[in-house]
N, C-alpha and C positions, 0 to 999 in steps of 0.2 A: 411637230411640224418643223420644217426647215425653210430657209429663205434664200431666194435667188434675186439679186439686184442687177438690173440691166438698164442703163441710161437713167431715166427718171421714174422707172417702174420697179415695183417690188412684187415678186411672186411667192406664194406660199405653196410648198410641195410636200408630198408625203415622203418620209424617210424610208429607206430600204430599196428604192429604185436607183438605177444608175443615172449618172448625170446626163449622159447622152439621151436616154429615154425621156427623162423629165424635160429636157430642152425641146425634143421633138414634139412632145405632147403640148408644149406651150407655143408651138409654131415658130421656134427659133432654130435656124439651121446651125447645128453644132460647129461646123467648120468656119463660121463667121465670128465666133467669140472665143476668148481665152478665159476659162474659169480660174479664178484666183481666190485663195483662202489664206489668210495670214501672210499676205505678200508673196505667196508661192503659187505657181501654176499647178493645177491638179488635173489628172487625166480624165477623159470622158468616161472611162470604165469605173470611176470612183462611185461607190455606193453612198448615197446621201444619208447622213446621220441626223438623229433627232437634235434640234436646236442649232444646227449648223447654218452659218451665213456665208454665202458664196457670191462674189462679185463677178459679173460677166463683162469683160472688157472687149470692145469691138476690135476685130482684126482690120487693120488699114494697110492698103498697099498702093503703090503708085510710083511715079518716077519723075 
């Protein structure tokens, strides 16, 4: 299993799927978050690996 952390929630997801698909299945709109692993942004096309931990940082805009 792999872990996605968003705000105060932790989600367990199956490895092998793309990050974009996992987010959509969880009801998270991919364009609203930045996936970060080890301090670096990773693409939505990334295939989730066993044991991976990914933090989802909210995209904030305004003026």
